[in-house]
N, C-alpha and C positions, 0 to 999 in steps of 0.2 A: 209859572217862567216854572222855565225846564235849567238840571242842573248842568254842567259840565259833566258828569256822572252818568247821565240819561244822553244823550251824544250816540245817534245811532252807529254801529260799529260797525253795519254792512256801509252806511253814505264814506265816512273815512275810508275803509280798504277798499274802495272803487275811485275812492281821489288817490288813493295810494297807485294799482293796478295804473288808472291813466298820467299817472305825473311817469311813472315804468317804463310803458308803453312811450312816453313822450323822450324820455334822452337814450331809450334804444334805437328810435327812429334819428335821433340828431347823432344818434357813435353811428349808426349807419351809412347817413348823409356826409358824415365827416371820412367818411375809410372810400367810400365814393368818392371825396371829394382829392383824399392824399392819394387814392391809386392813379391820378386824373393828371396828376402832378407829378411823381414819380412816374409813370412813364413817360410823360415829357423831359425828367432831366434824363432818362433813360434815349430818348429819342435824339436829344443836343451830346449825347457822350457818344454814341452814334457817328456822327455827324464828325465832333472832335478826328475820331481814330479814322473814322473813311477821308480826311481829307491831308490824313498823313498819308496814310497808305493807298489807297482810291477808295469807292465804295464796290472796287471786281474784288479786291483781294479783302473786308469787311463781308464781302458777299460768303466768300471763302472758309474765310477765316468761321462765320457764324454755321458755316450746314459742315465742317468738323469739328466745332464743340460736341453736338449729341453723341459722335463718332467714339472722338474720345472720351465720353462722359460712359460710355456703354462696354468702352471699354479697359476703362476705373472701375467701371464695379467687376466685374470680368478679374480683371490684374488686384483688386482687396481681398474680395474670395480666394484667389493661391495665397495673396500673402496671409492673411488669417489663418490660410489651414498653415501653411508653413509656420508660421510662430504657438501655430499647437504644437508642433512637435520640437520650437525652438533652433528655429531657421528664422530671418527674416532676408529678404531681398537689399541685395545693396546699397540699390536704385531704385526706386517705384518709379520716378516718370522716365526711366526707360522702359521698364518695365511695362505698363501702358503704353506706352506710341509700341513699340512690340508689338501687342495683345491691341490694339489700332492695324497694324500690321496684315492680321491675320482674321478682322470679322469679314464675313463675308455678306453678311446683308446690308451694302451699306448701302445702294439707292433704297430699298428699303428704309429705313430707319431717315437718309434725306425726303422723301416723300413723306412720308410718317411726321417730323417735324414742318415743312413746309405746309401740311394741313390742318397744322395750329390756329386756334385760336382765337383773337388776347375779349378776354371777357372785362365786365365794367369792372373787377375788384380786385381784376389782378394789374399786381405795381410790377410789373416788365411787357410789352406788347411783343407777340407771336413773334416768331420772328420771318417770314413772310412781310409785316411791317417790315421790322425794321430793313429790311434789304431792301421794299422798296422806296421808302423811304428817303437813304442814302445814294439811289437809284433818283429818285427826282430832285437830288440835288449836285449831282453829275461831277460831287469832289473825286477831278485825278490823281490824288495825292501828294505829297512833297517830296517821301521819299520813297525809294524804288534803291533794291537790291533781293538777286535773287538771293538764294543759296541757305544752308542750315541758318537758324534764328540763330542754335551755337557761337556764333560767330560774334553775335553783340556782347558775348559774356568772358571774361579772362580765364576762366576755367565750369565750364558746365560741367561737367562730371560731377564736382567734387562738388558743387556745389547743390546736386538734382544727390546729392549721397549725404552730408547735413541737413539738409531737407527728411529725408526718413530717416536719417536718424530722430531725430528730430520729434518729427508726429508718433 
């Protein structure tokens, strides 16, 4: 006859460790499944975008985003320096667009973006897979409009100034 206090602690700590490993495995599995669902939702959203503007416009936009991201990083560095001396650009979006027009390594940025791959735990598919998916569905788009997107807004410069002040 053993009393409860003589129960080996090694055995209980082994059970706790086993339980923790099991729970960690379940969490990893859940993350993997969640990431797969998230990637599929991104693919679905891409198809809606391509259905509106076309697979080719989707490709152009997708490959423009890393260039704008690089420009935004540079523009925010400049903005932070200006802010430290009490100045702020009136329109950060325009500053980013201007900076993007000066990015010299555009082709390098695009090639780096296309070389990325999607990992099993990534929540978003890589750009190359997104582009291939919209091309595979051959979306031709229903919206056909050339020109600046500014035309879609009543007063885009004012909206950008408000957003800059808010940010």
